[in-house]
C-alpha positions in Angstrom: 121.9 120.1 55.5 122.8 123.3 54.4 122.4 122.7 51.1 123.4 125.6 49.1 124.1 125.1 45.2 123.5 121.6 45.3 127.4 120.5 44.6 127.7 118.3 47.9 124.9 116.2 46.8 125.2 116.0 43.0 128.8 115.0 43.9 126.7 112.0 46.3 125.0 111.1 42.9 128.5 110.8 40.7 129.2 107.9 43.5 126.1 105.9 43.1 123.2 107.8 40.8 120.6 105.5 41.8 120.7 106.3 45.8 117.6 109.3 46.8 118.6 112.0 48.9 116.4 115.6 50.7 118.3 118.9 50.7 117.9 121.4 53.1 118.6 124.8 53.3 117.3 128.1 53.9 117.9 130.1 51.4 114.8 129.6 48.0 118.1 130.9 45.7 120.3 128.1 46.5 117.3 125.3 46.5 115.9 127.4 42.6 120.0 126.3 41.8 120.3 122.8 43.2 116.5 122.0 40.7 118.8 123.3 37.9 121.6 120.2 38.8 119.9 117.0 40.3 118.2 114.7 39.4 114.8 115.7 40.1 113.1 111.9 39.8 115.7 111.0 43.0 116.5 114.2 44.6 113.7 116.1 47.5 114.9 119.9 48.1 112.8 121.4 51.1 113.3 125.0 52.8 113.6 125.4 56.2 115.4 125.9 59.4 117.9 123.8 60.8 117.0 125.0 64.2 113.8 123.8 63.2 113.8 120.3 61.1 110.0 119.0 59.6 111.4 115.6 59.4 110.0 113.4 62.1 113.3 110.7 64.2 115.4 108.4 63.0 114.0 109.1 58.9 117.3 109.5 57.2 120.0 107.0 57.1 122.8 110.2 56.7 123.4 113.6 57.1 126.0 115.8 55.4 126.3 119.2 56.9 129.9 120.7 55.7 130.8 124.3 56.0 126.8 125.0 57.2 127.9 124.9 61.3 130.2 127.6 61.4 127.3 130.2 60.3 125.8 129.9 63.2 126.4 131.2 67.1 128.0 129.0 68.7 124.9 128.7 71.8 123.0 127.4 69.3 124.7 124.1 68.1 123.4 121.9 70.9 120.2 122.4 69.4 121.5 121.9 66.0 123.3 118.7 66.3 121.1 117.6 69.3 118.2 117.3 66.4 120.5 116.2 63.2 120.6 113.7 66.0 117.2 113.1 66.5 117.0 112.6 62.4 119.0 110.0 62.1 118.6 105.9 62.6 122.7 106.4 63.1 125.5 108.6 63.9 129.4 109.6 64.2 130.2 113.0 64.0 133.9 113.8 62.9 135.7 116.4 62.4 137.9 114.7 59.3 136.6 113.7 56.7 134.2 110.6 56.2 136.6 109.0 54.0 139.0 108.4 57.2 136.3 105.5 58.5 136.6 103.3 55.6 139.2 101.1 57.4 136.6 100.3 60.9 
């Protein structure tokens, strides 16, 4: 969520080049840039607002929301978090980098 330029997705591909990703951003310009740097055969980019996501429940294994939540007013955060958890099979929200969870 909040794919922006696609740099976070590009980092994921550097870890595992065989993954398939879906990037979501409200900005058409950001998505256009991301299309230019991401593998076309394993990347799906969707223009959408995080308060209304066009996905069915339990569609994804993971969601990256770094640098996105602070763009929204606090009263919308509950709805956004609810939307994100609805599209996941399972979820963990942490303020610490996910690498901190590798011992669990």
